[in-house]
N, C-alpha and C positions, 0 to 999 in steps of 0.2 A: 338171406338165410332164414327169412320169416317162415314159420310153420303154423299150421292150425293146431289147436290144442289136442285134437284127437289123433294126430299123426303119430307114427311109431318113432320111438327114440332110437338113434343109431349109436351103437357102442362098438368101439374098436378094442378088441381083446388081443393082448400081446403076451405070448409065452413061448419059450423054446421047447417045452414039453408037450408033445402031441396029446397025451392023456389029459393033462391039465387044461389045454386049449379046448378039447372036446367037452370036458366037464363044465367049464365056464360058459361055453357056447350053449350047451343044453340048458343050463340054469337061466341064462339070459333070455333064450328063446321061450322058455316056459313062462317067463314074465312078460312076454309079448314085445321084447326088444328086437330090433333089426341088428344083426351081429356081423361084423367083419373080423376075421382072425388072421393074424400074421405071426410068424415064428421068430421075429427079431425086432429089436428097437430100430434098427436101420431101415427095415422094411416098413415099419410104422411111420417113420419120418418121410419116407418116399411116398407112402399112401397119402399122408397129410399135406404133401407138397413142400415140405421143409427138407432141403437138400444141402449136402456139403459141397462147397465150391472146390474146384480143382486148385484154386489159388491158395497159396500158403503165405501167411504173413507172420513173421517172427516165429517160425516153426509151429504155428497153430493154425487150425483150420478156420476158415471164415464161413459161417453159416449164412445162407441167404433165404429169405422168404420168397417162395413162388406161390402167390396167393391163388388158390384154386377154390372153387365152390364145393369143398368137401364138407358134407353135412354130417359131421360127427358131433354127437352131444356129450359123449363121455369116453374116456380112455381108461381101461383097466389093464395094468401091466404087472408082470412078474418082476420081482426085484433082482434076482440072480439070473443073469443070462450071459452067455459068452459074448465077447465083444463089448457092446454098449449095454450097461445095466439099466434097469427100470428107473433108478435114481437119475442116471444121465439123461434118459428120455424125458423124465419129469422136468429137469432143469432146462432142456432145449425147448420144450413146449412153453414153459413159463417165461422164457426169454424172447419168444416170438411174438411180435405185435399182432399177428393174425390168429394165433392159437392160444394165447395166454388165458383166455376166458373159458376154455374147455376144461371141465373138471377132470382131474386125474386121480385114480385110485390105484394104490400099490398093493400087491399081494406077495406073501412069502411063506415058505414052510418053516422059516427060522424066526423065533420070537426073540429078537435082539432089540431091547428098549432104545439104545442109542440110534440104531438104524431107523426105527419107527419114528422117533422124535425128529430126526434129521429130515425125513421125507415130509412129515407134517409141517415142519418149519419152512420147508422149501415150497410148500403150496399144495401138497397132496390133500385131497378131501377126506380120504379114509385110508387105513392100512388094515387089510384083511389077512388073517392067518389061514394058510391052506390046511386042509382042503376047504375051499370056499363052499359055504352052505347057502341054502335058499334064503335064510334069515339075513345073510350078508347082502345078497342081491336086493332084498326088500329095502335095505338102507340107502340104495342108490337113487331112488325117485326124488327125494328132496334136493339132491345135488343136481339132478337133471332139470329141475324146475327153476333153479337160480338164473341160468343164462336167459331163459325165456322171460322171466320176470324183469330182468335187466333190459332186455330188448323192448319190452312193453313200456318201461319207464323212459327209455331213451327216445322212442318214436314220438311221443307227445312233445318232448323237449325239442327234437329236431323240427317238428312242425311249427312250434312257437318261434324257434330261431328263424325259420324260413319266412314266417309271417312278419316278424320284426324286420328282416332284411328287405322284404317287399315294401313295407311301410316306409323304411328309411330311403329306399330307392325312389319311391313315389314323391317323398318330400324333396329330394334332391332335384327331381324333374320339375316340380312346381317352382322351386327357387330359380332354376335356370330359365323357365318360361316367363316368369314375372320380371326378370331383369331386363 
């Protein structure tokens, strides 16, 4: 999933309201984001490759990760949607080993402090009140840069680990040859 710094960021926008989806899509595209829109949290999970198993254990669904190379840099979702809420979507993403590092932003037309705090405590990067404004979209860039910075830090560590494993392997070979 490595990208060059000048590539477009891909945002998945989730909202059951067509008007709100069109507004957020336009705002994001104005800021040069690549945007995919879906009208439900369930469709977002399918797009991301996180699906509900048909298997049921103790009357609860068992979610499984189907790792796809979906290159989504950020998810912005409405809080109130029929079926699965934006909060439920946030929790499923943060519970997934493959998706947990994708920043999630929640938006809502209702200013409910307990709801806002619950989303932020569960791992949402931001909580925007609707209608979303261009100033809100401008706040997304730092959250998009975090995963890239983490990838850049992990890559040198992986290289060092590989180098250490090679040295260790060479030392084992020398010991075997000298015996």
